[in-house]
N, CA and C atoms as a LAMMPS dump frame, in Angstrom:
ITEM: TIMESTEP
0
ITEM: NUMBER OF ATOMS
681
ITEM: BOX BOUNDS ff ff ff
-5.0000000000000000e+02 5.0000000000000000e+02
-5.0000000000000000e+02 5.0000000000000000e+02
-5.0000000000000000e+02 5.0000000000000000e+02
ITEM: ATOMS id mol type element x y z
1 1 1 N 61.187 305.219 -204.913
2 1 2 C 61.069 306.675 -205.28
3 1 3 C 62.447 306.965 -205.636
4 2 1 N 62.272 307.616 -207.035
5 2 2 C 63.636 308.166 -207.645
6 2 3 C 64.367 309.284 -207.237
7 3 1 N 65.301 309.935 -207.169
8 3 2 C 65.633 310.914 -206.658
9 3 3 C 66.215 311.871 -207.689
10 4 1 N 66.497 313.269 -207.525
11 4 2 C 67.138 313.881 -208.381
12 4 3 C 68.164 314.808 -207.743
13 5 1 N 69.074 314.596 -208.38
14 5 2 C 71.034 315.199 -207.69
15 5 3 C 71.04 316.362 -208.371
16 6 1 N 71.006 317.792 -207.741
17 6 2 C 71.266 318.878 -208.397
18 6 3 C 72.5 319.235 -208.172
19 7 1 N 73.439 319.434 -208.96
20 7 2 C 74.897 319.895 -208.639
21 7 3 C 75.403 321.148 -209.452
22 8 1 N 76.342 321.812 -208.722
23 8 2 C 76.705 323.196 -209.374
24 8 3 C 77.976 322.53 -210.346
25 9 1 N 78.759 321.7 -209.743
26 9 2 C 79.744 321.275 -210.831
27 9 3 C 79.864 319.913 -210.228
28 10 1 N 80.34 319.163 -211.475
29 10 2 C 80.951 317.854 -211.212
30 10 3 C 81.685 317.396 -212.382
31 11 1 N 82.619 316.339 -212.289
32 11 2 C 83.434 315.817 -213.47
33 11 3 C 82.588 315.57 -214.526
34 12 1 N 81.575 314.642 -214.192
35 12 2 C 80.699 314.483 -215.336
36 12 3 C 79.362 313.505 -214.67
37 13 1 N 78.389 314.234 -215.31
38 13 2 C 76.978 313.82 -214.745
39 13 3 C 77.038 312.034 -215.001
40 14 1 N 77.497 311.484 -215.786
41 14 2 C 77.07 310.068 -216.027
42 14 3 C 78.221 309.237 -215.009
43 15 1 N 79.571 309.995 -214.839
44 15 2 C 80.167 309.583 -213.636
45 15 3 C 79.634 309.568 -212.232
46 16 1 N 79.109 310.714 -212.193
47 16 2 C 78.601 311.063 -210.573
48 16 3 C 77.237 309.973 -210.644
49 17 1 N 76.485 309.647 -211.53
50 17 2 C 75.251 308.895 -211.607
51 17 3 C 75.747 307.233 -211.361
52 18 1 N 76.879 306.759 -211.868
53 18 2 C 77.49 305.587 -211.508
54 18 3 C 77.37 304.974 -210.168
55 19 1 N 77.482 305.918 -208.976
56 19 2 C 77.507 305.63 -207.623
57 19 3 C 76.127 306.092 -207.07
58 20 1 N 75.11 305.927 -207.816
59 20 2 C 73.452 306.263 -207.529
60 20 3 C 72.771 305.436 -208.362
61 21 1 N 73.256 304.053 -208.514
62 21 2 C 72.112 303.202 -209.097
63 21 3 C 71.128 302.883 -209.132
64 22 1 N 69.841 303.651 -209.314
65 22 2 C 68.681 303.278 -209.343
66 22 3 C 67.698 304.13 -210.192
67 23 1 N 66.781 302.829 -210.383
68 23 2 C 65.873 303.142 -211.669
69 23 3 C 65.165 304.514 -211.766
70 24 1 N 65.391 305.558 -212.733
71 24 2 C 64.809 306.866 -212.547
72 24 3 C 65.635 307.911 -211.91
73 25 1 N 66.635 307.704 -211.22
74 25 2 C 67.41 308.951 -210.492
75 25 3 C 67.967 309.833 -211.436
76 26 1 N 68.211 311.026 -211.284
77 26 2 C 68.397 312.132 -212.276
78 26 3 C 69.558 312.57 -211.928
79 27 1 N 70.532 312.964 -212.455
80 27 2 C 71.548 313.935 -211.996
81 27 3 C 71.818 314.989 -212.986
82 28 1 N 71.751 316.222 -212.602
83 28 2 C 71.704 317.553 -213.266
84 28 3 C 72.889 318.527 -212.874
85 29 1 N 73.601 319.314 -213.535
86 29 2 C 74.89 319.799 -213.025
87 29 3 C 75.055 321.182 -213.815
88 30 1 N 75.08 322.285 -213.252
89 30 2 C 75.232 323.691 -214.112
90 30 3 C 76.756 323.488 -214.779
91 31 1 N 77.657 322.86 -214.349
92 31 2 C 79.108 322.582 -215.155
93 31 3 C 79.71 321.33 -214.922
94 32 1 N 80.628 320.997 -215.57
95 32 2 C 81.367 319.631 -215.681
96 32 3 C 82.924 320.157 -216.143
97 33 1 N 83.813 319.403 -215.37
98 33 2 C 84.979 319.487 -215.515
99 33 3 C 85.736 318.299 -216.387
100 34 1 N 84.694 317.598 -216.596
101 34 2 C 85.639 316.639 -217.753
102 34 3 C 84.488 316.101 -218.35
103 35 1 N 83.342 316.889 -218.851
104 35 2 C 82.431 316.203 -219.901
105 35 3 C 83.297 315.55 -220.855
106 36 1 N 82.328 314.602 -221.453
107 36 2 C 82.713 313.795 -222.85
108 36 3 C 81.672 313.353 -223.55
109 37 1 N 81.923 313.126 -224.864
110 37 2 C 80.942 312.508 -225.702
111 37 3 C 81.442 311.483 -226.25
112 38 1 N 80.732 310.633 -227.293
113 38 2 C 81.362 309.488 -227.53
114 38 3 C 82.784 309.487 -228.015
115 39 1 N 83.292 308.096 -228.289
116 39 2 C 84.586 308.004 -228.133
117 39 3 C 85.559 308.595 -227.717
118 40 1 N 85.297 309.116 -226.442
119 40 2 C 85.985 309.823 -225.105
120 40 3 C 86.122 311.229 -225.672
121 41 1 N 85.34 311.716 -226.918
122 41 2 C 85.486 313.137 -226.959
123 41 3 C 85.184 314.153 -226.064
124 42 1 N 86.13 315.276 -226.193
125 42 2 C 85.446 316.282 -224.975
126 42 3 C 84.018 317.067 -225.434
127 43 1 N 83.384 317.097 -224.116
128 43 2 C 82.154 317.849 -224.564
129 43 3 C 82.368 319.097 -223.551
130 44 1 N 82.381 320.361 -224.081
131 44 2 C 82.759 321.378 -223.628
132 44 3 C 81.484 321.547 -222.889
133 45 1 N 81.819 322.02 -221.488
134 45 2 C 80.537 322.192 -220.486
135 45 3 C 80.571 323.214 -219.831
136 46 1 N 80.74 324.456 -220.584
137 46 2 C 80.577 325.942 -219.807
138 46 3 C 79.258 325.988 -218.827
139 47 1 N 79.41 326.826 -217.908
140 47 2 C 78.291 327.198 -217.013
141 47 3 C 77.487 327.459 -217.815
142 48 1 N 75.832 326.813 -217.089
143 48 2 C 74.428 327.586 -217.742
144 48 3 C 74.029 326.788 -218.99
145 49 1 N 74.68 325.726 -219.542
146 49 2 C 74.171 324.927 -220.522
147 49 3 C 73.339 323.658 -219.594
148 50 1 N 72.653 322.907 -220.344
149 50 2 C 72.484 321.723 -219.838
150 50 3 C 73.369 320.214 -219.469
151 51 1 N 73.7 319.806 -218.192
152 51 2 C 74.212 318.434 -218.643
153 51 3 C 73.622 317.954 -217.267
154 52 1 N 72.872 316.451 -218.108
155 52 2 C 72.284 315.655 -217.061
156 52 3 C 72.386 314.363 -217.355
157 53 1 N 72.046 313.349 -216.413
158 53 2 C 72.272 311.845 -216.776
159 53 3 C 70.735 311.377 -216.263
160 54 1 N 70.18 310.284 -216.906
161 54 2 C 69.006 309.871 -216.782
162 54 3 C 69.441 308.33 -216.139
163 55 1 N 69.028 307.703 -215.325
164 55 2 C 69.335 306.239 -214.974
165 55 3 C 67.9 305.56 -215.483
166 56 1 N 67.881 304.534 -215.965
167 56 2 C 66.917 303.448 -216.501
168 56 3 C 67.196 302.132 -216.156
169 57 1 N 67.064 301.226 -215.294
170 57 2 C 67.022 299.976 -215.202
171 57 3 C 66.702 299.091 -216.534
172 58 1 N 67.33 298.489 -217.194
173 58 2 C 66.848 298.186 -218.672
174 58 3 C 67.391 296.334 -218.457
175 59 1 N 66.832 295.378 -219.211
176 59 2 C 66.684 293.915 -219.079
177 59 3 C 68.025 293.66 -219.725
178 60 1 N 68.45 294.122 -220.907
179 60 2 C 69.201 293.692 -221.803
180 60 3 C 70.156 294.882 -222.358
181 61 1 N 71.032 294.514 -222.988
182 61 2 C 71.915 295.574 -223.963
183 61 3 C 70.767 296.092 -225.161
184 62 1 N 70.159 295.163 -225.627
185 62 2 C 69.141 295.661 -226.928
186 62 3 C 68.319 296.552 -226.673
187 63 1 N 67.838 296.532 -225.332
188 63 2 C 66.565 297.356 -225.038
189 63 3 C 67.704 298.878 -224.787
190 64 1 N 68.641 298.838 -224.05
191 64 2 C 69.137 299.778 -223.414
192 64 3 C 69.612 300.717 -224.878
193 65 1 N 69.996 300.072 -226.077
194 65 2 C 70.321 300.7 -227.285
195 65 3 C 69.154 301.712 -228.076
196 66 1 N 67.632 300.87 -227.569
197 66 2 C 66.577 301.769 -228.21
198 66 3 C 66.417 303.175 -227.434
199 67 1 N 67.379 303.438 -226.291
200 67 2 C 67.197 304.704 -225.484
201 67 3 C 67.678 305.871 -226.148
202 68 1 N 68.69 305.565 -227.412
203 68 2 C 69.166 306.73 -227.897
204 68 3 C 68.291 307.416 -228.685
205 69 1 N 67.519 306.533 -229.611
206 69 2 C 66.168 307.008 -230.234
207 69 3 C 65.225 307.722 -229.224
208 70 1 N 64.733 307.241 -228.214
209 70 2 C 63.88 307.991 -227.33
210 70 3 C 64.607 308.919 -226.938
211 71 1 N 65.291 309.058 -226.523
212 71 2 C 66.24 310.114 -225.759
213 71 3 C 66.365 311.485 -226.907
214 72 1 N 66.574 311.256 -228.065
215 72 2 C 67.031 312.268 -228.858
216 72 3 C 65.709 312.836 -229.405
217 73 1 N 64.658 312.271 -229.334
218 73 2 C 62.928 312.473 -229.897
219 73 3 C 62.863 313.245 -228.741
220 74 1 N 62.991 313.002 -227.374
221 74 2 C 62.337 313.967 -226.385
222 74 3 C 63.177 315.273 -226.222
223 75 1 N 64.631 315.286 -226.622
224 75 2 C 65.22 316.322 -226.803
225 75 3 C 64.662 317.174 -227.669
226 76 1 N 64.384 316.939 -228.964
227 76 2 C 63.758 317.461 -230.091
228 76 3 C 62.258 318.077 -229.729
229 77 1 N 61.58 317.393 -229.343
230 77 2 C 60.338 317.952 -228.788
231 77 3 C 60.402 319.115 -227.607
232 78 1 N 61.477 319 -226.884
233 78 2 C 61.67 319.658 -225.746
234 78 3 C 61.984 321.358 -226.633
235 79 1 N 62.714 321.178 -227.69
236 79 2 C 63.478 322.481 -228.42
237 79 3 C 62.265 322.915 -229.113
238 80 1 N 61.162 322.049 -229.713
239 80 2 C 60.222 322.594 -230.575
240 80 3 C 59.414 323.26 -229.466
241 81 1 N 59.274 322.661 -228.415
242 81 2 C 58.112 323.496 -227.453
243 81 3 C 58.887 324.752 -226.795
244 82 1 N 60.123 325.027 -226.957
245 82 2 C 60.678 326 -226.348
246 82 3 C 61.338 327.231 -227.06
247 83 1 N 61.165 327.041 -228.48
248 83 2 C 62.069 327.807 -229.286
249 83 3 C 61.055 327.673 -230.566
250 84 1 N 61.578 328.554 -231.636
251 84 2 C 61.258 328.679 -233.177
252 84 3 C 62.293 327.714 -233.888
253 85 1 N 63.112 327.065 -233.363
254 85 2 C 64.107 326.233 -234.055
255 85 3 C 63.679 325.053 -234.405
256 86 1 N 63.877 324.754 -235.489
257 86 2 C 63.743 322.925 -235.971
258 86 3 C 64.743 322.207 -235.869
259 87 1 N 64.831 321.328 -234.723
260 87 2 C 65.703 320.271 -234.5
261 87 3 C 65.628 319.018 -235.723
262 88 1 N 66.993 318.714 -236.119
263 88 2 C 67.07 317.471 -236.716
264 88 3 C 67.833 316.596 -236.155
265 89 1 N 67.592 315.127 -236.428
266 89 2 C 68.367 314.314 -235.443
267 89 3 C 69.29 313.534 -236.49
268 90 1 N 70.533 313.452 -236.024
269 90 2 C 71.758 312.94 -236.768
270 90 3 C 71.7 311.577 -236.212
271 91 1 N 72.024 310.342 -236.778
272 91 2 C 71.998 308.936 -236.51
273 91 3 C 73.823 309.175 -236.051
274 92 1 N 74.11 308.715 -234.767
275 92 2 C 73.06 307.461 -233.806
276 92 3 C 72.276 308.666 -232.974
277 93 1 N 73.201 309.608 -232.413
278 93 2 C 72.253 310.293 -231.321
279 93 3 C 73.037 311.793 -231.049
280 94 1 N 72.687 312.436 -232.217
281 94 2 C 73.381 313.761 -232.097
282 94 3 C 71.828 314.486 -232.423
283 95 1 N 71.815 315.952 -232.157
284 95 2 C 70.568 316.563 -232.123
285 95 3 C 71.233 318.087 -233.019
286 96 1 N 70.799 318.484 -234.129
287 96 2 C 71.354 319.351 -234.909
288 96 3 C 70.103 320.466 -234.909
289 97 1 N 70.941 321.86 -235.178
290 97 2 C 69.956 322.973 -235.742
291 97 3 C 71.036 323.841 -236.765
292 98 1 N 70.078 323.935 -238.126
293 98 2 C 70.842 324.007 -239.261
294 98 3 C 71.916 323.402 -239.428
295 99 1 N 71.896 322.131 -239.248
296 99 2 C 73.304 321.347 -239.444
297 99 3 C 74.574 321.544 -238.67
298 100 1 N 74.297 322.307 -237.527
299 100 2 C 75.336 322.04 -236.202
300 100 3 C 74.83 321.606 -235.285
301 101 1 N 75.811 321.188 -234.575
302 101 2 C 75.299 320.281 -233.148
303 101 3 C 75.084 321.263 -231.992
304 102 1 N 73.851 320.792 -231.571
305 102 2 C 73.263 321.503 -230.612
306 102 3 C 73.34 320.764 -229.259
307 103 1 N 73.044 319.296 -229.315
308 103 2 C 72.981 318.189 -228.479
309 103 3 C 73.694 317.109 -228.587
310 104 1 N 73.843 316.534 -227.775
311 104 2 C 74.31 315.225 -227.92
312 104 3 C 74.013 314.402 -226.714
313 105 1 N 74.007 312.727 -226.906
314 105 2 C 73.896 311.898 -225.866
315 105 3 C 74.795 310.693 -225.769
316 106 1 N 75.135 310.301 -224.681
317 106 2 C 75.996 309.683 -224.248
318 106 3 C 75.534 308.017 -223.801
319 107 1 N 75.313 306.924 -224.142
320 107 2 C 75.004 306.083 -223.139
321 107 3 C 76.049 305.098 -222.879
322 108 1 N 75.874 304.622 -221.279
323 108 2 C 76.647 304.137 -220.637
324 108 3 C 75.947 302.944 -219.857
325 109 1 N 76.438 301.679 -219.778
326 109 2 C 75.876 300.73 -218.78
327 109 3 C 76.765 300.597 -217.817
328 110 1 N 76.17 300.087 -216.544
329 110 2 C 76.814 299.705 -215.593
330 110 3 C 75.774 298.531 -214.943
331 111 1 N 76.535 297.62 -213.925
332 111 2 C 75.451 296.904 -213.278
333 111 3 C 76.001 297.074 -211.8
334 112 1 N 74.828 297.064 -211.011
335 112 2 C 75.24 296.699 -209.366
336 112 3 C 75.587 295.454 -209.109
337 113 1 N 75.677 295.317 -207.444
338 113 2 C 76.092 294.055 -206.904
339 113 3 C 75.106 292.983 -207.189
340 114 1 N 74.02 293.347 -207.376
341 114 2 C 73.376 292.166 -207.805
342 114 3 C 73.141 291.838 -209.222
343 115 1 N 73.994 292.088 -209.81
344 115 2 C 74.297 291.863 -211.224
345 115 3 C 73.093 292.474 -212.313
346 116 1 N 72.313 293.366 -211.611
347 116 2 C 71.335 293.9 -212.661
348 116 3 C 71.867 294.888 -213.108
349 117 1 N 71.158 295.367 -214.662
350 117 2 C 71.821 296.247 -215.566
351 117 3 C 71.087 297.408 -215.646
352 118 1 N 72.143 298.482 -215.556
353 118 2 C 71.371 299.991 -215.654
354 118 3 C 72.216 300.673 -216.765
355 119 1 N 71.168 301.583 -217.494
356 119 2 C 71.605 302.355 -218.545
357 119 3 C 71.875 303.744 -217.979
358 120 1 N 72.889 304.49 -218.218
359 120 2 C 73.059 305.854 -217.444
360 120 3 C 72.989 306.633 -219.16
361 121 1 N 72.398 307.535 -219.081
362 121 2 C 71.764 308.462 -220.422
363 121 3 C 72.13 309.734 -220.307
364 122 1 N 73.534 310.129 -220.438
365 122 2 C 74.089 311.435 -220.393
366 122 3 C 73.46 312.269 -221.453
367 123 1 N 72.873 313.223 -221.328
368 123 2 C 72.211 314.336 -222.203
369 123 3 C 73.055 315.983 -222.05
370 124 1 N 73.901 316.433 -223.206
371 124 2 C 74.15 317.641 -223.073
372 124 3 C 73.655 318.545 -224.05
373 125 1 N 72.927 319.774 -223.671
374 125 2 C 72.36 320.653 -224.378
375 125 3 C 73.109 321.912 -224.539
376 126 1 N 73.328 322.758 -225.525
377 126 2 C 74.023 324.075 -225.604
378 126 3 C 72.893 324.913 -225.589
379 127 1 N 72.498 325.506 -224.23
380 127 2 C 71.585 326.63 -224.222
381 127 3 C 71.941 327.945 -224.366
382 128 1 N 73.213 328.233 -223.927
383 128 2 C 73.329 329.62 -223.985
384 128 3 C 74.541 329.88 -224.434
385 129 1 N 75.729 328.763 -224.866
386 129 2 C 76.832 329.041 -225.599
387 129 3 C 77.196 327.851 -226.066
388 130 1 N 78.231 327.645 -226.809
389 130 2 C 78.803 326.561 -227.752
390 130 3 C 80.143 327.003 -228.211
391 131 1 N 80.791 325.555 -228.239
392 131 2 C 82.025 325.932 -229.225
393 131 3 C 81.886 326.526 -230.75
394 132 1 N 83.116 326.976 -231.309
395 132 2 C 82.766 327.656 -232.794
396 132 3 C 82.123 326.728 -233.592
397 133 1 N 82.384 325.327 -233.644
398 133 2 C 82.242 324.167 -234.695
399 133 3 C 80.797 323.823 -234.15
400 134 1 N 79.874 324.334 -232.911
401 134 2 C 78.721 323.758 -232.641
402 134 3 C 77.902 324.944 -232.727
403 135 1 N 76.55 324.888 -232.115
404 135 2 C 75.56 326.063 -231.854
405 135 3 C 74.907 325.59 -230.692
406 136 1 N 74.116 327.158 -230.281
407 136 2 C 73.615 326.841 -228.896
408 136 3 C 71.842 327.824 -229.081
409 137 1 N 71.063 327.324 -228.474
410 137 2 C 69.499 327.636 -228.496
411 137 3 C 69.452 329.024 -228.36
412 138 1 N 69.886 329.604 -227.486
413 138 2 C 69.984 330.907 -227.169
414 138 3 C 68.317 331.389 -226.882
415 139 1 N 67.857 330.509 -225.753
416 139 2 C 66.811 331.271 -225.116
417 139 3 C 66.572 331.529 -223.673
418 140 1 N 65.969 332.146 -223.049
419 140 2 C 65.712 332.493 -222.063
420 140 3 C 64.877 331.872 -220.932
421 141 1 N 65.875 330.469 -220.931
422 141 2 C 65.245 329.536 -219.819
423 141 3 C 66.438 329.114 -219.161
424 142 1 N 66.214 328.425 -217.898
425 142 2 C 67.257 327.896 -216.949
426 142 3 C 67.452 326.401 -217.499
427 143 1 N 68.674 326.055 -217.041
428 143 2 C 68.927 324.422 -217.33
429 143 3 C 68.04 323.594 -216.537
430 144 1 N 67.539 324.307 -215.319
431 144 2 C 66.73 323.189 -214.507
432 144 3 C 65.369 323.021 -215.313
433 145 1 N 64.89 324.143 -215.794
434 145 2 C 63.326 324.358 -216.253
435 145 3 C 63.609 323.552 -217.514
436 146 1 N 64.589 323.589 -218.231
437 146 2 C 64.489 322.91 -219.486
438 146 3 C 64.609 321.008 -219.129
439 147 1 N 65.713 320.745 -218.12
440 147 2 C 65.187 319.673 -217.978
441 147 3 C 63.937 318.735 -217.14
442 148 1 N 63.211 319.938 -216.77
443 148 2 C 61.902 319.247 -216.491
444 148 3 C 60.979 319.238 -217.534
445 149 1 N 60.965 320.112 -218.591
446 149 2 C 60.046 319.756 -219.722
447 149 3 C 61.048 318.468 -220.27
448 150 1 N 62.233 318.26 -220.485
449 150 2 C 62.976 317.313 -220.875
450 150 3 C 62.524 316.006 -220.636
451 151 1 N 62.606 316.194 -219.112
452 151 2 C 61.959 314.836 -218.465
453 151 3 C 60.749 314.315 -218.727
454 152 1 N 59.506 315.421 -218.922
455 152 2 C 58.2 315.062 -219.147
456 152 3 C 58.031 314.374 -220.569
457 153 1 N 58.697 315.16 -221.533
458 153 2 C 59.067 314.931 -222.762
459 153 3 C 59.617 313.03 -222.977
460 154 1 N 60.446 313.039 -222.092
461 154 2 C 61.387 311.412 -222.204
462 154 3 C 60.09 310.391 -221.833
463 155 1 N 59.566 310.768 -220.718
464 155 2 C 58.465 309.87 -220.29
465 155 3 C 57.728 309.884 -220.983
466 156 1 N 56.974 310.734 -221.774
467 156 2 C 56.067 310.307 -222.708
468 156 3 C 56.693 309.443 -223.925
469 157 1 N 57.546 309.593 -224.524
470 157 2 C 58.289 309.106 -225.488
471 157 3 C 58.284 307.607 -224.985
472 158 1 N 58.742 307.108 -223.709
473 158 2 C 58.742 306.136 -223.191
474 158 3 C 57.698 305.462 -223.416
475 159 1 N 56.512 305.896 -223.21
476 159 2 C 55.123 305.65 -222.908
477 159 3 C 54.766 305.009 -224.754
478 160 1 N 54.896 305.728 -225.421
479 160 2 C 54.766 305.674 -226.909
480 160 3 C 55.499 304.262 -227.071
481 161 1 N 56.876 304.528 -226.938
482 161 2 C 57.68 303.271 -226.919
483 161 3 C 56.99 301.822 -226.642
484 162 1 N 56.929 301.925 -225.703
485 162 2 C 55.777 300.703 -224.566
486 162 3 C 54.542 300.309 -225.543
487 163 1 N 53.842 301.167 -226.003
488 163 2 C 52.41 300.981 -226.422
489 163 3 C 52.527 300.837 -227.963
490 164 1 N 53.234 301.282 -228.875
491 164 2 C 53.653 301.115 -230.136
492 164 3 C 54.851 300.07 -230.842
493 165 1 N 55.769 299.949 -229.792
494 165 2 C 56.879 299.535 -229.99
495 165 3 C 57.768 299.953 -230.577
496 166 1 N 59.477 299.758 -230.863
497 166 2 C 60.538 300.404 -231.059
498 166 3 C 60.161 300.686 -232.485
499 167 1 N 59.681 300.007 -233.33
500 167 2 C 59.359 300.627 -234.794
501 167 3 C 58.402 301.763 -234.887
502 168 1 N 57.623 302.204 -233.896
503 168 2 C 56.985 303.662 -233.792
504 168 3 C 57.719 304.404 -233.391
505 169 1 N 58.586 303.933 -232.679
506 169 2 C 59.8 305.529 -232.347
507 169 3 C 60.541 305.571 -233.429
508 170 1 N 60.87 304.495 -233.853
509 170 2 C 61.811 304.937 -235.513
510 170 3 C 61.171 305.749 -236.476
511 171 1 N 59.929 305.897 -236.594
512 171 2 C 58.989 306.35 -237.486
513 171 3 C 58.836 308.015 -236.976
514 172 1 N 58.985 308.035 -235.587
515 172 2 C 58.912 309.527 -235.053
516 172 3 C 60.457 309.784 -235.522
517 173 1 N 61.345 309.071 -235.151
518 173 2 C 62.8 309.562 -235.527
519 173 3 C 62.97 309.721 -236.793
520 174 1 N 62.485 309.587 -237.672
521 174 2 C 63.057 309.723 -238.926
522 174 3 C 62.248 310.777 -239.612
523 175 1 N 61.044 311.28 -238.851
524 175 2 C 60.307 312.409 -239.116
525 175 3 C 61.237 313.748 -238.88
526 176 1 N 62.458 313.193 -238.049
527 176 2 C 63.275 314.481 -237.762
528 176 3 C 64.771 314.493 -238.467
529 177 1 N 64.853 313.223 -239.314
530 177 2 C 66.173 312.941 -239.691
531 177 3 C 66.88 313.582 -240.574
532 178 1 N 67.89 313.697 -240.504
533 178 2 C 68.805 315.2 -241.052
534 178 3 C 69.349 314.317 -241.965
535 179 1 N 69.15 314.765 -243.098
536 179 2 C 69.762 314.479 -244.57
537 179 3 C 69.8 313.093 -244.918
538 180 1 N 68.544 312.357 -244.783
539 180 2 C 68.186 311.339 -245.258
540 180 3 C 68.022 311.191 -246.729
541 181 1 N 68.428 310.16 -247.313
542 181 2 C 68.865 310.035 -248.828
543 181 3 C 69.912 310.76 -249.332
544 182 1 N 70.986 311.247 -248.437
545 182 2 C 72.085 311.906 -248.865
546 182 3 C 73.013 311.17 -248.718
547 183 1 N 74.508 311.395 -249.403
548 183 2 C 75.828 310.819 -249.485
549 183 3 C 76.333 310.996 -248.065
550 184 1 N 77.008 309.857 -247.271
551 184 2 C 77.305 310.238 -246.355
552 184 3 C 78.638 309.311 -246.141
553 185 1 N 79.544 309.4 -245.341
554 185 2 C 80.7 308.639 -244.8
555 185 3 C 80.812 308.366 -243.701
556 186 1 N 80.904 307.139 -243.46
557 186 2 C 80.818 306.269 -241.98
558 186 3 C 82.029 305.909 -241.547
559 187 1 N 82.572 306.338 -240.845
560 187 2 C 83.533 305.782 -240.214
561 187 3 C 83.397 304.663 -238.763
562 188 1 N 83.866 303.364 -239.811
563 188 2 C 83.825 302.298 -238.457
564 188 3 C 85.096 302.53 -237.72
565 189 1 N 85.027 301.127 -236.599
566 189 2 C 86.383 300.936 -235.683
567 189 3 C 87.516 300.758 -236.953
568 190 1 N 87.473 299.917 -237.819
569 190 2 C 88.397 299.809 -238.77
570 190 3 C 88.418 299.982 -240.098
571 191 1 N 87.281 300.789 -240.221
572 191 2 C 87.101 300.87 -241.873
573 191 3 C 86.477 302.3 -242.22
574 192 1 N 86.375 302.811 -243.365
575 192 2 C 85.813 304.142 -243.56
576 192 3 C 84.951 303.792 -244.912
577 193 1 N 83.677 304.013 -244.933
578 193 2 C 82.701 303.518 -246.16
579 193 3 C 81.898 304.693 -246.376
580 194 1 N 81.346 304.715 -247.9
581 194 2 C 80.419 305.425 -248.41
582 194 3 C 79.233 305.117 -248.912
583 195 1 N 78.097 305.741 -248.716
584 195 2 C 77.121 305.296 -249.408
585 195 3 C 75.965 306.492 -249.429
586 196 1 N 74.775 306.122 -249.432
587 196 2 C 73.497 306.763 -249.547
588 196 3 C 73.123 306.63 -248.204
589 197 1 N 72.827 307.593 -247.237
590 197 2 C 71.626 307.176 -246.1
591 197 3 C 70.265 306.823 -246.561
592 198 1 N 69.931 305.749 -246.427
593 198 2 C 68.386 305.072 -246.933
594 198 3 C 67.303 304.999 -246.216
595 199 1 N 67.971 304.779 -244.942
596 199 2 C 66.431 304.303 -243.791
597 199 3 C 67.439 303.75 -242.347
598 200 1 N 66.412 303.68 -241.44
599 200 2 C 66.624 302.866 -239.802
600 200 3 C 65.883 301.815 -240.064
601 201 1 N 67.127 300.559 -239.413
602 201 2 C 66.296 299.429 -239.126
603 201 3 C 65.226 299.552 -238.138
604 202 1 N 64.124 298.971 -237.941
605 202 2 C 63.049 298.968 -237.397
606 202 3 C 63.275 298.003 -236.324
607 203 1 N 63.817 297.083 -236.42
608 203 2 C 64.308 296.083 -235.576
609 203 3 C 65.398 296.234 -234.348
610 204 1 N 66.354 296.935 -235.014
611 204 2 C 67.526 297.35 -233.959
612 204 3 C 68.294 298.809 -234.085
613 205 1 N 67.511 299.413 -234.822
614 205 2 C 67.899 300.694 -235.038
615 205 3 C 69.197 301.075 -235.977
616 206 1 N 69.84 300.03 -236.666
617 206 2 C 71.046 299.981 -237.451
618 206 3 C 70.668 300.809 -238.661
619 207 1 N 71.54 301.872 -239.012
620 207 2 C 71.72 302.682 -240.191
621 207 3 C 71.682 301.915 -241.27
622 208 1 N 70.676 302.06 -242.058
623 208 2 C 70.965 301.224 -243.58
624 208 3 C 71.363 302.057 -244.918
625 209 1 N 72.436 301.876 -245.119
626 209 2 C 73.485 302.362 -245.809
627 209 3 C 73.551 301.867 -247.433
628 210 1 N 73.375 302.295 -248.772
629 210 2 C 73.229 301.974 -249.88
630 210 3 C 74.542 302.174 -250.325
631 211 1 N 75.36 301.048 -250.532
632 211 2 C 76.949 301.183 -251.524
633 211 3 C 77.02 301.715 -252.385
634 212 1 N 78.102 302.324 -252.976
635 212 2 C 78.231 302.425 -254.549
636 212 3 C 77.766 301.566 -255.337
637 213 1 N 77.971 300.1 -254.947
638 213 2 C 77.486 299.213 -255.913
639 213 3 C 76.236 298.761 -255.756
640 214 1 N 75.185 299.628 -255.209
641 214 2 C 73.918 299.254 -254.574
642 214 3 C 73.519 298.143 -253.975
643 215 1 N 74.837 297.553 -253.47
644 215 2 C 74.537 296.314 -252.04
645 215 3 C 74.079 297.632 -250.826
646 216 1 N 73.336 296.658 -250.012
647 216 2 C 72.917 297.33 -249.046
648 216 3 C 73.888 296.836 -247.567
649 217 1 N 74.239 297.529 -246.747
650 217 2 C 74.884 297.587 -245.332
651 217 3 C 74.394 297.98 -244.179
652 218 1 N 74.288 297.279 -243.01
653 218 2 C 73.446 297.517 -242.134
654 218 3 C 74.646 298.088 -240.967
655 219 1 N 74.701 299.213 -240.503
656 219 2 C 75.651 299.685 -239.747
657 219 3 C 75.246 299.844 -238.499
658 220 1 N 75.708 299.096 -237.431
659 220 2 C 74.993 299.168 -235.952
660 220 3 C 75.963 300.295 -235.198
661 221 1 N 77.125 300.68 -235.406
662 221 2 C 77.992 301.666 -234.569
663 221 3 C 78.915 302.133 -235.508
664 222 1 N 78.916 303.479 -235.26
665 222 2 C 79.778 304.025 -236.547
666 222 3 C 79.757 305.745 -236.065
667 223 1 N 80.754 306.764 -236.974
668 223 2 C 80.287 308.01 -236.789
669 223 3 C 80.324 308.401 -238.139
670 224 1 N 79.04 309.328 -238.279
671 224 2 C 78.838 309.854 -239.648
672 224 3 C 79.271 311.019 -240.104
673 225 1 N 79.583 310.956 -241.483
674 225 2 C 79.815 312.483 -241.797
675 225 3 C 78.735 312.712 -242.97
676 226 1 N 78.702 314.067 -243.262
677 226 2 C 77.774 314.318 -244.408
678 226 3 C 78.652 314.87 -245.681
679 227 1 N 78.6 314.585 -246.612
680 227 2 C 79.076 315.337 -248.008
681 227 3 C 78.592 316.68 -248.218
């Protein structure tokens, strides 16, 4: 039986979750003192927005990576159900409204003493406030109620993944894709490349980039900027 931990404040729901590694466990906080996004970037965590982490036991890192798409779709479906906003998904794990960041996902892995692999899925959603460079949903709903509906959607999308495979999940993700077909810049660990965002690979979720010389490059990790 999984557990839900409801906190008023914590440093980070992902950090808290690392002490309670069990499949299906969930951590929800009203605020974070050290919230973070990808690449160690700060995630501004004012009270009243959603900060949560879901723990999933996974067989390998390949399966773990698929949860970025599953989770993003679940967030998008929740936004659609609760507002008149049209969410868009930015590869690999951001949710946008009108081109501005509303929500982010941070995936981290941990192993327990039995060497079992767990994925910690951190989710931040700006419900009632956001930094100037981002946006918020501005709807009359508590973060706990939003989390309840989000968890339900998350479980539904997981079932679709189990029945249709990862390719089916990519097809849903692409229906929300932000600026597909547009010119983008991708910042890699040691390089910056430009090209056209053509597609998402149905086997491993890589971004498919058409370079200026028409060659195709598969990007499995990077930070995307739109021109």
